Each structure stands twice: as C-alpha cells, then as structure tokens.
Backbone and ligand atoms as CSV (ligand in chain L), in Angstrom:
chain,resi,resn,atom,element,x,y,z
A,1,MET,N,N,6.371,71.215,42.707
A,1,MET,CA,C,6.769,71.719,41.377
A,1,MET,C,C,7.244,70.559,40.500
A,2,SER,N,N,6.777,70.536,39.264
A,2,SER,CA,C,7.128,69.432,38.372
A,2,SER,C,C,8.584,69.533,37.931
A,3,GLU,N,N,9.066,68.438,37.378
A,3,GLU,CA,C,10.447,68.440,36.887
A,3,GLU,C,C,10.629,69.447,35.770
A,4,LEU,N,N,9.586,69.552,34.911
A,4,LEU,CA,C,9.678,70.487,33.791
A,4,LEU,C,C,9.742,71.921,34.320
A,5,ASN,N,N,8.931,72.228,35.335
A,5,ASN,CA,C,8.989,73.569,35.915
A,5,ASN,C,C,10.357,73.865,36.508
A,6,ASP,N,N,10.936,72.851,37.147
A,6,ASP,CA,C,12.285,73.017,37.695
A,6,ASP,C,C,13.275,73.331,36.580
A,7,LEU,N,N,13.098,72.608,35.479
A,7,LEU,CA,C,13.998,72.793,34.346
A,7,LEU,C,C,13.849,74.213,33.791
A,8,TYR,N,N,12.595,74.642,33.642
A,8,TYR,CA,C,12.365,75.984,33.107
A,8,TYR,C,C,12.898,77.063,34.050
A,9,GLN,N,N,12.734,76.827,35.336
A,9,GLN,CA,C,13.270,77.763,36.325
A,9,GLN,C,C,14.780,77.888,36.151
A,10,SER,N,N,15.415,76.738,35.928
A,10,SER,CA,C,16.872,76.745,35.817
A,10,SER,C,C,17.332,77.428,34.526
A,11,VAL,N,N,16.502,77.390,33.478
A,11,VAL,CA,C,16.842,78.070,32.227
A,11,VAL,C,C,16.940,79.576,32.482
A,12,ILE,N,N,15.940,80.113,33.187
A,12,ILE,CA,C,15.922,81.556,33.469
A,12,ILE,C,C,17.086,81.928,34.394
A,13,LEU,N,N,17.292,81.136,35.412
A,13,LEU,CA,C,18.395,81.411,36.344
A,13,LEU,C,C,19.735,81.391,35.620
A,14,ASP,N,N,19.877,80.431,34.704
A,14,ASP,CA,C,21.140,80.297,33.980
A,14,ASP,C,C,21.391,81.500,33.069
A,15,HIS,N,N,20.350,81.966,32.392
A,15,HIS,CA,C,20.524,83.143,31.527
A,15,HIS,C,C,20.841,84.385,32.357
A,16,ASN,N,N,20.350,84.404,33.601
A,16,ASN,CA,C,20.675,85.520,34.486
A,16,ASN,C,C,22.107,85.470,34.962
A,17,LYS,N,N,22.515,84.284,35.309
A,17,LYS,CA,C,23.835,84.096,35.873
A,17,LYS,C,C,24.922,84.245,34.812
A,18,ARG,N,N,24.650,83.673,33.640
A,18,ARG,CA,C,25.623,83.718,32.547
A,18,ARG,C,C,24.951,84.270,31.291
A,19,PRO,N,N,24.664,85.579,31.300
A,19,PRO,CA,C,23.965,86.143,30.133
A,19,PRO,C,C,24.764,85.953,28.855
A,20,ARG,N,N,24.096,85.505,27.786
A,20,ARG,CA,C,24.747,85.289,26.494
A,20,ARG,C,C,24.762,86.603,25.721
A,21,ASN,N,N,25.873,86.854,25.053
A,21,ASN,CA,C,25.973,88.004,24.137
A,21,ASN,C,C,25.685,89.339,24.833
A,22,ARG,N,N,26.044,89.428,26.101
A,22,ARG,CA,C,25.817,90.683,26.815
A,22,ARG,C,C,27.075,91.547,26.715
A,23,ARG,N,N,27.110,92.346,25.683
A,23,ARG,CA,C,28.236,93.247,25.459
A,23,ARG,C,C,27.850,94.232,24.377
A,24,ARG,N,N,28.589,95.321,24.342
A,24,ARG,CA,C,28.413,96.286,23.272
A,24,ARG,C,C,29.013,95.684,22.009
A,25,LEU,N,N,28.453,95.988,20.855
A,25,LEU,CA,C,28.965,95.461,19.592
A,25,LEU,C,C,29.443,96.636,18.732
A,26,PRO,N,N,30.754,96.899,18.727
A,26,PRO,CA,C,31.260,98.085,18.011
A,26,PRO,C,C,31.017,98.026,16.505
A,27,THR,N,N,30.845,96.823,15.963
A,27,THR,CA,C,30.618,96.697,14.525
A,27,THR,C,C,29.132,96.718,14.175
A,28,ALA,N,N,28.291,96.992,15.156
A,28,ALA,CA,C,26.845,96.996,14.903
A,28,ALA,C,C,26.486,98.046,13.865
A,29,THR,N,N,25.581,97.674,12.976
A,29,THR,CA,C,25.081,98.640,11.997
A,29,THR,C,C,23.677,99.103,12.368
A,30,ARG,N,N,23.119,98.488,13.400
A,30,ARG,CA,C,21.789,98.895,13.854
A,30,ARG,C,C,21.745,98.785,15.381
A,31,VAL,N,N,21.146,99.775,16.006
A,31,VAL,CA,C,21.028,99.786,17.462
A,31,VAL,C,C,19.647,100.294,17.837
A,32,ALA,N,N,19.014,99.648,18.800
A,32,ALA,CA,C,17.727,100.149,19.292
A,32,ALA,C,C,17.652,99.924,20.790
A,33,THR,N,N,17.066,100.891,21.478
A,33,THR,CA,C,16.934,100.797,22.926
A,33,THR,C,C,15.472,100.834,23.324
A,34,GLY,N,N,15.142,99.980,24.270
A,34,GLY,CA,C,13.778,99.991,24.801
A,34,GLY,C,C,13.790,100.209,26.300
A,35,ASP,N,N,12.775,100.879,26.779
A,35,ASP,CA,C,12.605,101.122,28.214
A,35,ASP,C,C,11.285,100.534,28.673
A,36,ASN,N,N,11.299,100.008,29.868
A,36,ASN,CA,C,10.058,99.572,30.497
A,36,ASN,C,C,9.947,100.322,31.813
A,37,PRO,N,N,9.387,101.542,31.778
A,37,PRO,CA,C,9.411,102.421,32.961
A,37,PRO,C,C,8.678,101.825,34.159
A,38,THR,N,N,7.665,101.004,33.918
A,38,THR,CA,C,6.896,100.487,35.051
A,38,THR,C,C,7.744,99.585,35.945
A,39,CYS,N,N,8.790,99.006,35.369
A,39,CYS,CA,C,9.645,98.111,36.166
A,39,CYS,C,C,11.064,98.663,36.283
A,40,GLY,N,N,11.398,99.624,35.422
A,40,GLY,CA,C,12.748,100.177,35.454
A,40,GLY,C,C,13.741,99.399,34.613
A,41,ASP,N,N,13.224,98.592,33.693
A,41,ASP,CA,C,14.120,97.807,32.830
A,41,ASP,C,C,14.552,98.638,31.626
A,42,GLN,N,N,15.757,98.370,31.181
A,42,GLN,CA,C,16.247,99.004,29.971
A,42,GLN,C,C,17.056,97.979,29.177
A,43,CYS,N,N,16.956,98.063,27.871
A,43,CYS,CA,C,17.708,97.131,27.039
A,43,CYS,C,C,18.088,97.782,25.719
A,44,THR,N,N,19.380,97.740,25.402
A,44,THR,CA,C,19.856,98.220,24.107
A,44,THR,C,C,20.327,97.015,23.314
A,45,VAL,N,N,19.827,96.889,22.098
A,45,VAL,CA,C,20.196,95.775,21.234
A,45,VAL,C,C,21.120,96.273,20.132
A,46,PHE,N,N,22.214,95.569,19.937
A,46,PHE,CA,C,23.190,95.875,18.884
A,46,PHE,C,C,23.116,94.757,17.854
A,47,LEU,N,N,23.095,95.155,16.593
A,47,LEU,CA,C,22.840,94.137,15.587
A,47,LEU,C,C,23.655,94.405,14.327
A,48,ARG,N,N,24.147,93.337,13.756
A,48,ARG,CA,C,24.829,93.453,12.461
A,48,ARG,C,C,24.256,92.411,11.522
A,49,MET,N,N,23.830,92.865,10.335
A,49,MET,CA,C,23.284,91.945,9.352
A,49,MET,C,C,24.433,91.363,8.531
A,50,GLU,N,N,24.169,90.186,7.941
A,50,GLU,CA,C,25.199,89.519,7.145
A,50,GLU,C,C,25.660,90.370,5.973
A,51,SER,N,N,24.706,90.995,5.308
A,51,SER,CA,C,25.034,91.810,4.151
A,51,SER,C,C,24.414,93.177,4.313
A,52,THR,N,N,25.149,94.200,3.904
A,52,THR,CA,C,24.609,95.545,4.026
A,52,THR,C,C,24.063,96.050,2.697
A,53,SER,N,N,24.173,95.246,1.655
A,53,SER,CA,C,23.644,95.707,0.375
A,53,SER,C,C,22.121,95.731,0.442
A,54,ALA,N,N,21.536,96.737,-0.194
A,54,ALA,CA,C,20.092,96.937,-0.088
A,54,ALA,C,C,19.320,95.710,-0.564
A,55,ALA,N,N,19.806,95.096,-1.627
A,55,ALA,CA,C,19.100,93.945,-2.193
A,55,ALA,C,C,19.079,92.783,-1.216
A,56,ALA,N,N,20.197,92.591,-0.516
A,56,ALA,CA,C,20.291,91.447,0.385
A,56,ALA,C,C,19.665,91.732,1.747
A,57,ALA,N,N,19.479,93.017,2.046
A,57,ALA,CA,C,19.038,93.379,3.401
A,57,ALA,C,C,17.703,92.733,3.770
A,58,ALA,N,N,16.783,92.718,2.830
A,58,ALA,CA,C,15.445,92.218,3.138
A,58,ALA,C,C,15.469,90.739,3.524
A,59,GLY,N,N,16.277,89.957,2.792
A,59,GLY,CA,C,16.323,88.539,3.090
A,59,GLY,C,C,17.577,88.142,3.838
A,60,GLY,N,N,18.371,89.130,4.236
A,60,GLY,CA,C,19.628,88.848,4.907
A,60,GLY,C,C,19.428,88.262,6.292
A,61,ARG,N,N,20.482,87.683,6.797
A,61,ARG,CA,C,20.396,87.084,8.124
A,61,ARG,C,C,21.127,87.934,9.160
A,62,ILE,N,N,20.772,87.711,10.416
A,62,ILE,CA,C,21.402,88.431,11.519
A,62,ILE,C,C,22.750,87.777,11.798
A,63,ALA,N,N,23.829,88.493,11.471
A,63,ALA,CA,C,25.164,87.918,11.646
A,63,ALA,C,C,25.574,87.939,13.115
A,64,GLU,N,N,25.296,89.063,13.777
A,64,GLU,CA,C,25.648,89.189,15.185
A,64,GLU,C,C,24.582,89.988,15.895
A,65,ILE,N,N,24.304,89.599,17.133
A,65,ILE,CA,C,23.353,90.367,17.932
A,65,ILE,C,C,23.782,90.304,19.393
A,66,THR,N,N,23.856,91.463,20.005
A,66,THR,CA,C,24.264,91.529,21.415
A,66,THR,C,C,23.334,92.504,22.133
A,67,PHE,N,N,23.453,92.563,23.453
A,67,PHE,CA,C,22.623,93.516,24.192
A,67,PHE,C,C,23.380,94.031,25.406
A,68,GLU,N,N,22.939,95.188,25.853
A,68,GLU,CA,C,23.354,95.725,27.143
A,68,GLU,C,C,22.074,96.147,27.829
A,69,GLY,N,N,22.041,95.982,29.126
A,69,GLY,CA,C,20.806,96.401,29.771
A,69,GLY,C,C,20.898,96.295,31.270
A,70,SER,N,N,19.836,96.754,31.900
A,70,SER,CA,C,19.737,96.642,33.346
A,70,SER,C,C,18.259,96.486,33.674
A,71,GLY,N,N,18.010,95.927,34.816
A,71,GLY,CA,C,16.616,95.753,35.200
A,71,GLY,C,C,16.398,94.420,35.884
A,72,CYS,N,N,15.142,94.007,35.898
A,72,CYS,CA,C,14.777,92.811,36.650
A,72,CYS,C,C,15.311,91.542,35.981
A,73,ALA,N,N,15.276,90.477,36.727
A,73,ALA,CA,C,15.816,89.197,36.253
A,73,ALA,C,C,15.107,88.718,34.997
A,74,ILE,N,N,13.804,88.901,34.926
A,74,ILE,CA,C,13.060,88.425,33.755
A,74,ILE,C,C,13.493,89.180,32.503
A,75,SER,N,N,13.644,90.496,32.623
A,75,SER,CA,C,14.007,91.289,31.438
A,75,SER,C,C,15.399,90.929,30.935
A,76,GLN,N,N,16.316,90.709,31.839
A,76,GLN,CA,C,17.690,90.434,31.417
A,76,GLN,C,C,17.852,88.999,30.917
A,77,ALA,N,N,17.165,88.069,31.554
A,77,ALA,CA,C,17.224,86.678,31.086
A,77,ALA,C,C,16.570,86.554,29.712
A,78,SER,N,N,15.486,87.289,29.525
A,78,SER,CA,C,14.783,87.244,28.243
A,78,SER,C,C,15.647,87.851,27.135
A,79,ALA,N,N,16.380,88.909,27.459
A,79,ALA,CA,C,17.271,89.532,26.465
A,79,ALA,C,C,18.353,88.548,26.040
A,80,SER,N,N,18.924,87.856,27.022
A,80,SER,CA,C,19.965,86.866,26.747
A,80,SER,C,C,19.413,85.753,25.854
A,81,LEU,N,N,18.237,85.242,26.229
A,81,LEU,CA,C,17.600,84.190,25.437
A,81,LEU,C,C,17.310,84.670,24.021
A,82,MET,N,N,16.820,85.890,23.917
A,82,MET,CA,C,16.459,86.456,22.603
A,82,MET,C,C,17.660,86.421,21.646
A,83,THR,N,N,18.839,86.816,22.149
A,83,THR,CA,C,20.007,86.852,21.258
A,83,THR,C,C,20.353,85.459,20.749
A,84,THR,N,N,20.180,84.454,21.601
A,84,THR,CA,C,20.519,83.087,21.178
A,84,THR,C,C,19.482,82.538,20.208
A,85,GLN,N,N,18.255,83.041,20.304
A,85,GLN,CA,C,17.168,82.506,19.467
A,85,GLN,C,C,17.158,83.094,18.060
A,86,ILE,N,N,17.537,84.368,17.915
A,86,ILE,CA,C,17.357,84.985,16.597
A,86,ILE,C,C,18.658,85.218,15.834
A,87,LYS,N,N,19.803,84.951,16.445
A,87,LYS,CA,C,21.051,85.054,15.696
A,87,LYS,C,C,21.032,84.058,14.538
A,88,GLY,N,N,21.428,84.530,13.344
A,88,GLY,CA,C,21.444,83.648,12.184
A,88,GLY,C,C,20.112,83.583,11.446
A,89,LYS,N,N,19.106,84.238,12.007
A,89,LYS,CA,C,17.775,84.199,11.392
A,89,LYS,C,C,17.558,85.427,10.489
A,90,THR,N,N,16.595,85.308,9.574
A,90,THR,CA,C,16.179,86.462,8.776
A,90,THR,C,C,15.216,87.293,9.624
A,91,PRO,N,N,14.982,88.554,9.227
A,91,PRO,CA,C,14.013,89.370,9.973
A,91,PRO,C,C,12.644,88.688,10.084
A,92,ALA,N,N,12.204,88.042,9.024
A,92,ALA,CA,C,10.888,87.375,9.057
A,92,ALA,C,C,10.893,86.208,10.037
A,93,GLU,N,N,11.995,85.452,10.033
A,93,GLU,CA,C,12.089,84.327,10.980
A,93,GLU,C,C,12.128,84.830,12.419
A,94,ALA,N,N,12.867,85.925,12.636
A,94,ALA,CA,C,12.961,86.497,13.979
A,94,ALA,C,C,11.594,86.964,14.459
A,95,ALA,N,N,10.833,87.578,13.556
A,95,ALA,CA,C,9.492,88.047,13.916
A,95,ALA,C,C,8.585,86.880,14.273
A,96,ALA,N,N,8.756,85.768,13.560
A,96,ALA,CA,C,7.932,84.588,13.835
A,96,ALA,C,C,8.278,83.983,15.191
A,97,ILE,N,N,9.564,83.977,15.526
A,97,ILE,CA,C,9.976,83.438,16.834
A,97,ILE,C,C,9.453,84.336,17.951
A,98,PHE,N,N,9.503,85.647,17.721
A,98,PHE,CA,C,8.969,86.563,18.736
A,98,PHE,C,C,7.461,86.357,18.906
A,99,ALA,N,N,6.759,86.154,17.796
A,99,ALA,CA,C,5.309,85.944,17.881
A,99,ALA,C,C,5.004,84.718,18.746
A,100,GLU,N,N,5.813,83.680,18.572
A,100,GLU,CA,C,5.634,82.460,19.370
A,100,GLU,C,C,5.907,82.751,20.854
A,101,PHE,N,N,7.005,83.489,21.092
A,101,PHE,CA,C,7.380,83.822,22.469
A,101,PHE,C,C,6.304,84.698,23.122
A,102,ALA,N,N,5.839,85.713,22.382
A,102,ALA,CA,C,4.835,86.636,22.925
A,102,ALA,C,C,3.563,85.867,23.282
A,103,ASP,N,N,3.199,84.900,22.444
A,103,ASP,CA,C,2.007,84.099,22.714
A,103,ASP,C,C,2.186,83.283,23.992
A,104,ILE,N,N,3.386,82.737,24.168
A,104,ILE,CA,C,3.663,81.927,25.359
A,104,ILE,C,C,3.569,82.784,26.631
A,105,VAL,N,N,4.181,83.968,26.616
A,105,VAL,CA,C,4.178,84.771,27.852
A,105,VAL,C,C,2.809,85.397,28.123
A,106,LYS,N,N,2.015,85.578,27.071
A,106,LYS,CA,C,0.696,86.193,27.288
A,106,LYS,C,C,-0.358,85.164,27.689
A,107,THR,N,N,-0.231,83.954,27.155
A,107,THR,CA,C,-1.267,82.946,27.408
A,107,THR,C,C,-0.823,81.864,28.389
A,108,GLY,N,N,0.471,81.673,28.505
A,108,GLY,CA,C,0.971,80.586,29.341
A,108,GLY,C,C,0.895,79.244,28.634
A,109,ASN,N,N,0.415,79.241,27.395
A,109,ASN,CA,C,0.320,77.991,26.628
A,109,ASN,C,C,1.674,77.652,26.015
A,110,ALA,N,N,2.347,76.715,26.620
A,110,ALA,CA,C,3.661,76.328,26.129
A,110,ALA,C,C,3.536,75.083,25.269
A,111,PRO,N,N,4.449,74.922,24.317
A,111,PRO,CA,C,4.439,73.694,23.520
A,111,PRO,C,C,4.744,72.478,24.396
A,112,GLU,N,N,4.290,71.339,23.940
A,112,GLU,CA,C,4.488,70.108,24.701
A,112,GLU,C,C,5.962,69.789,24.886
A,113,GLU,N,N,6.707,69.917,23.790
A,113,GLU,CA,C,8.124,69.570,23.850
A,113,GLU,C,C,8.921,70.710,24.494
A,114,PHE,N,N,10.075,70.374,25.014
A,114,PHE,CA,C,10.888,71.379,25.688
A,114,PHE,C,C,11.315,72.465,24.713
A,115,SER,N,N,11.210,73.695,25.153
A,115,SER,CA,C,11.665,74.833,24.374
A,115,SER,C,C,12.094,75.896,25.361
A,116,GLU,N,N,13.249,76.500,25.114
A,116,GLU,CA,C,13.703,77.536,26.047
A,116,GLU,C,C,12.703,78.684,26.110
A,117,LEU,N,N,12.031,78.938,24.992
A,117,LEU,CA,C,11.034,80.011,24.979
A,117,LEU,C,C,9.965,79.771,26.044
A,118,ALA,N,N,9.635,78.499,26.240
A,118,ALA,CA,C,8.556,78.148,27.158
A,118,ALA,C,C,8.944,78.355,28.619
A,119,ALA,N,N,10.228,78.581,28.868
A,119,ALA,CA,C,10.666,78.836,30.243
A,119,ALA,C,C,9.976,80.072,30.809
A,120,PHE,N,N,9.502,80.940,29.916
A,120,PHE,CA,C,8.889,82.190,30.355
A,120,PHE,C,C,7.358,82.106,30.406
A,121,ALA,N,N,6.812,80.903,30.253
A,121,ALA,CA,C,5.354,80.743,30.254
A,121,ALA,C,C,4.739,81.224,31.568
A,122,GLY,N,N,5.465,81.051,32.666
A,122,GLY,CA,C,4.940,81.439,33.977
A,122,GLY,C,C,4.670,82.932,34.102
A,123,VAL,N,N,5.268,83.710,33.211
A,123,VAL,CA,C,5.108,85.163,33.252
A,123,VAL,C,C,3.641,85.562,33.049
A,124,HIS,N,N,2.886,84.733,32.327
A,124,HIS,CA,C,1.498,85.108,31.999
A,124,HIS,C,C,0.651,85.342,33.248
A,125,ALA,N,N,1.047,84.718,34.346
A,125,ALA,CA,C,0.298,84.879,35.589
A,125,ALA,C,C,0.542,86.242,36.236
A,126,PHE,N,N,1.523,86.968,35.714
A,126,PHE,CA,C,1.872,88.281,36.262
A,126,PHE,C,C,1.871,89.300,35.121
A,127,PRO,N,N,0.678,89.771,34.744
A,127,PRO,CA,C,0.558,90.608,33.529
A,127,PRO,C,C,1.519,91.788,33.507
A,128,ALA,N,N,1.840,92.350,34.660
A,128,ALA,CA,C,2.738,93.509,34.682
A,128,ALA,C,C,4.144,93.133,34.220
A,129,ARG,N,N,4.462,91.834,34.294
A,129,ARG,CA,C,5.814,91.405,33.939
A,129,ARG,C,C,5.949,91.028,32.473
A,130,ILE,N,N,4.847,91.011,31.757
A,130,ILE,CA,C,4.921,90.636,30.337
A,130,ILE,C,C,5.812,91.609,29.578
A,131,LYS,N,N,5.696,92.898,29.940
A,131,LYS,CA,C,6.558,93.905,29.312
A,131,LYS,C,C,8.034,93.636,29.598
A,132,CYS,N,N,8.325,93.146,30.789
A,132,CYS,CA,C,9.713,92.819,31.150
A,132,CYS,C,C,10.242,91.759,30.176
A,133,ALA,N,N,9.400,90.757,29.929
A,133,ALA,CA,C,9.829,89.614,29.115
A,133,ALA,C,C,9.954,89.964,27.638
A,134,THR,N,N,9.168,90.927,27.170
A,134,THR,CA,C,9.168,91.213,25.732
A,134,THR,C,C,10.019,92.427,25.357
A,135,LEU,N,N,10.536,93.132,26.354
A,135,LEU,CA,C,11.282,94.382,26.088
A,135,LEU,C,C,12.411,94.216,25.069
A,136,ALA,N,N,13.296,93.278,25.312
A,136,ALA,CA,C,14.456,93.094,24.432
A,136,ALA,C,C,14.032,92.679,23.029
A,137,TRP,N,N,12.968,91.907,22.951
A,137,TRP,CA,C,12.474,91.423,21.647
A,137,TRP,C,C,11.945,92.593,20.830
A,138,HIS,N,N,11.196,93.481,21.499
A,138,HIS,CA,C,10.701,94.663,20.787
A,138,HIS,C,C,11.868,95.519,20.285
A,139,ALA,N,N,12.891,95.651,21.116
A,139,ALA,CA,C,14.062,96.442,20.706
A,139,ALA,C,C,14.737,95.794,19.498
A,140,ALA,N,N,14.827,94.474,19.505
A,140,ALA,CA,C,15.461,93.758,18.389
A,140,ALA,C,C,14.658,93.941,17.101
A,141,LEU,N,N,13.339,93.830,17.202
A,141,LEU,CA,C,12.508,93.996,16.004
A,141,LEU,C,C,12.601,95.426,15.481
A,142,GLU,N,N,12.703,96.376,16.413
A,142,GLU,CA,C,12.872,97.782,16.027
A,142,GLU,C,C,14.182,97.934,15.244
A,143,ALA,N,N,15.248,97.319,15.750
A,143,ALA,CA,C,16.551,97.401,15.080
A,143,ALA,C,C,16.485,96.758,13.690
A,144,LEU,N,N,15.713,95.676,13.583
A,144,LEU,CA,C,15.611,94.979,12.292
A,144,LEU,C,C,14.906,95.824,11.236
A,145,LYS,N,N,14.097,96.770,11.685
A,145,LYS,CA,C,13.382,97.628,10.733
A,145,LYS,C,C,14.263,98.767,10.226
A,146,GLN,N,N,15.356,99.030,10.931
A,146,GLN,CA,C,16.195,100.176,10.571
A,146,GLN,C,C,17.023,99.908,9.313
A,147,PRO,N,N,17.388,100.997,8.617
A,147,PRO,CA,C,18.404,100.865,7.583
A,147,PRO,C,C,19.764,100.700,8.264
A,148,ASP,N,N,20.731,100.137,7.559
A,148,ASP,CA,C,22.058,99.987,8.142
A,148,ASP,C,C,22.746,101.334,8.276
A,149,LYS,N,N,23.428,101.504,9.421
A,149,LYS,CA,C,24.239,102.699,9.642
A,149,LYS,C,C,25.712,102.298,9.603
A,150,ILE,N,N,26.576,103.309,9.519
A,150,ILE,CA,C,28.005,103.037,9.523
A,150,ILE,C,C,28.400,102.517,10.904
A,151,PRO,N,N,29.118,101.396,10.958
A,151,PRO,CA,C,29.502,100.866,12.268
A,151,PRO,C,C,30.323,101.876,13.064
A,152,GLU,N,N,30.181,101.779,14.368
A,152,GLU,CA,C,30.862,102.693,15.295
A,152,GLU,C,C,32.370,102.687,15.077
A,153,LEU,N,N,32.941,101.516,14.867
A,153,LEU,CA,C,34.401,101.417,14.719
A,153,LEU,C,C,34.858,102.170,13.476
A,154,ALA,N,N,34.168,101.955,12.358
A,154,ALA,CA,C,34.545,102.581,11.103
A,154,ALA,C,C,34.325,104.084,11.149
A,155,ALA,N,N,33.301,104.488,11.926
A,155,ALA,CA,C,32.926,105.901,11.941
A,155,ALA,C,C,33.706,106.706,12.972
A,156,ALA,N,N,34.443,106.010,13.833
A,156,ALA,CA,C,35.106,106.706,14.938
A,156,ALA,C,C,36.096,107.744,14.414
A,157,PRO,N,N,35.861,109.007,14.734
A,157,PRO,CA,C,36.790,110.034,14.277
A,157,PRO,C,C,38.047,110.057,15.152
A,158,ALA,N,N,39.150,110.468,14.588
A,158,ALA,CA,C,40.363,110.620,15.383
A,158,ALA,C,C,40.235,111.923,16.168
A,159,THR,N,N,40.204,111.813,17.463
A,159,THR,CA,C,40.053,113.025,18.282
A,159,THR,C,C,41.420,113.484,18.756
A,160,ASP,N,N,41.502,114.755,19.170
A,160,ASP,CA,C,42.771,115.327,19.616
A,160,ASP,C,C,43.337,114.567,20.802
A,161,SER,N,N,42.464,114.245,21.722
A,161,SER,CA,C,42.931,113.594,22.946
A,161,SER,C,C,43.185,112.106,22.702
A,162,GLY,N,N,42.587,111.594,21.660
A,162,GLY,CA,C,42.702,110.163,21.425
A,162,GLY,C,C,41.813,109.353,22.339
A,163,LEU,N,N,41.050,110.036,23.170
A,163,LEU,CA,C,40.183,109.330,24.100
A,163,LEU,C,C,38.737,109.473,23.664
A,164,ARG,N,N,38.011,108.401,23.844
A,164,ARG,CA,C,36.591,108.468,23.532
A,164,ARG,C,C,35.814,107.966,24.726
A,165,THR,N,N,34.769,108.671,25.036
A,165,THR,CA,C,33.923,108.191,26.116
A,165,THR,C,C,33.142,106.993,25.608
A,166,PRO,N,N,32.649,106.170,26.514
A,166,PRO,CA,C,31.942,104.968,26.065
A,166,PRO,C,C,30.757,105.285,25.152
A,167,ASP,N,N,30.151,106.449,25.312
A,167,ASP,CA,C,28.966,106.749,24.521
A,167,ASP,C,C,29.253,107.600,23.290
A,168,SER,N,N,30.533,107.861,23.022
A,168,SER,CA,C,30.810,108.677,21.851
A,168,SER,C,C,30.671,107.831,20.592
A,169,GLY,N,N,30.646,108.485,19.470
A,169,GLY,CA,C,30.524,107.722,18.237
A,169,GLY,C,C,29.176,107.911,17.589
A,170,VAL,N,N,28.936,107.092,16.606
A,170,VAL,CA,C,27.796,107.308,15.724
A,170,VAL,C,C,26.455,107.265,16.460
A,171,TRP,N,N,26.388,106.499,17.537
A,171,TRP,CA,C,25.081,106.293,18.175
A,171,TRP,C,C,24.588,107.504,18.943
A,172,THR,N,N,25.462,108.470,19.214
A,172,THR,CA,C,25.012,109.604,20.008
A,172,THR,C,C,24.648,110.798,19.144
A,173,GLN,N,N,24.823,110.667,17.833
A,173,GLN,CA,C,24.453,111.783,16.974
A,173,GLN,C,C,22.938,111.913,16.900
A,174,ASP,N,N,22.497,113.160,16.685
A,174,ASP,CA,C,21.057,113.436,16.705
A,174,ASP,C,C,20.287,112.587,15.706
A,175,SER,N,N,20.900,112.352,14.561
A,175,SER,CA,C,20.185,111.649,13.513
A,175,SER,C,C,20.264,110.133,13.695
A,176,GLY,N,N,21.077,109.728,14.623
A,176,GLY,CA,C,21.324,108.295,14.761
A,176,GLY,C,C,20.285,107.609,15.630
A,177,PRO,N,N,20.494,106.332,15.842
A,177,PRO,CA,C,19.575,105.573,16.683
A,177,PRO,C,C,19.623,106.077,18.124
A,178,ARG,N,N,18.652,105.652,18.879
A,178,ARG,CA,C,18.590,106.093,20.261
A,178,ARG,C,C,19.754,105.524,21.061
A,179,THR,N,N,20.195,106.309,22.020
A,179,THR,CA,C,21.247,105.835,22.888
A,179,THR,C,C,20.620,105.404,24.209
A,180,GLN,N,N,21.406,104.802,25.036
A,180,GLN,CA,C,20.888,104.374,26.331
A,180,GLN,C,C,20.376,105.586,27.084
A,181,GLY,N,N,19.281,105.408,27.760
A,181,GLY,CA,C,18.714,106.501,28.515
A,181,GLY,C,C,17.669,107.263,27.709
A,182,GLN,N,N,17.599,106.960,26.422
A,182,GLN,CA,C,16.593,107.614,25.599
A,182,GLN,C,C,15.734,106.560,24.908
A,183,GLY,N,N,15.545,105.476,25.562
A,183,GLY,CA,C,14.832,104.380,24.945
A,183,GLY,C,C,13.352,104.677,24.833
A,184,GLN,N,N,12.690,103.787,24.145
A,184,GLN,CA,C,11.267,104.011,23.998
A,184,GLN,C,C,10.473,102.921,24.674
A,185,ASP,N,N,9.325,103.343,25.145
A,185,ASP,CA,C,8.375,102.411,25.732
A,185,ASP,C,C,7.527,101.876,24.599
A,186,PHE,N,N,7.664,100.599,24.305
A,186,PHE,CA,C,6.991,100.066,23.139
A,186,PHE,C,C,5.499,99.881,23.364
A,187,GLY,N,N,5.059,100.111,24.585
A,187,GLY,CA,C,3.631,100.172,24.833
A,187,GLY,C,C,2.895,98.847,24.771
A,188,LEU,N,N,3.596,97.765,25.046
A,188,LEU,CA,C,2.871,96.487,25.093
A,188,LEU,C,C,2.933,95.920,26.488
L,1,ZN,ZN,ZN,11.126,94.050,34.760
C-alpha cells in the first residue's frame, strides 16, 4: 500500500474515531434525514444559515452544520467530513463540492494533490457502498433546499411537566421536516 493510501486510510479512520460536528443542533432552522436501507445507515443533518431573510437565503452561507447518525464506518466518516467541507459555504458552493466528491467515489479518479475528499476514492471499487458515502451529502443538499423553519429552541413550548423528550419540538410536527426513523432513500 502506498503512503498516500495509508494517509487516506487514516483520514477515514480519524473521522470515525473523532467525528466532527456530531451532535444535535437545537438552533437548526433546517433538518433533513436520509436512510440507506441496503446497508442500514441513517443520517440526520442539522443546518443553520447565516441569514434567515428571504433575500439573503439564496446567497447566504451555512453558519452551522451538524449531524447525527448510525451505520457503517464509511457513512459516518463521510458525514463527519461533509460537515467540515461545506460549513461556511453557499448552497451553490456546497453543491459543487458534493459534485466533486460524488465523482471521486463513483469513478475513483482522485485529484493529484491531497484532498480529504479523495480519501473516499477507494469506495468506487465497491458500488454498493457508494450510497453509504453519499448519504449525508444528499441529506445536506436536501436541507439546503428547504425554507427556514423556527429553531427548536425558540419554538419549544413550555410544557406542564417541564420535561421534553429528545424528539419533541418542531421537528416532530407533521408539517415539519422528517425526523429520525422517517428518512428518505435518495435513490442513488
Ligand atoms: Zn453503509
């Protein structure tokens, strides 16, 4: 195995061991969940844009992005990497980075220079795993298409008991975004 392959292997292992931004984001204004039933992976992406005004939304940047999920090592490492790659980017920039990543995992053609995205180039040899690698990215792009919703913290009603279950709040309402367990198979 080449030194570069060793390096790429360590990138994936590191994202697995120390996932970045793996937490619920109570201030999220957009949430999307994806499922990959063939492997059993699930990923929910929480996202907050810099500005919630309609005019700024189109060109606004991703202020915060986090994820929660379960599944195989590739799906979770890819979710962690995704959050580090698209935070601070506009929706168009995020889509362009995903296009680059999707091309790498589908073709195995990695750029010459080191790129964390290229750590997943080996996935192309295992077509069934491509969905694992792209799951979180599809969920993020889905969230980027949504209109902003009221953040969970701001929307939290005062209940009699004062207790809220982890899944209570805006995300579990019928009209709201999908909650964990109701994700969608993006079909790629
Ligand atoms: Zn998987």
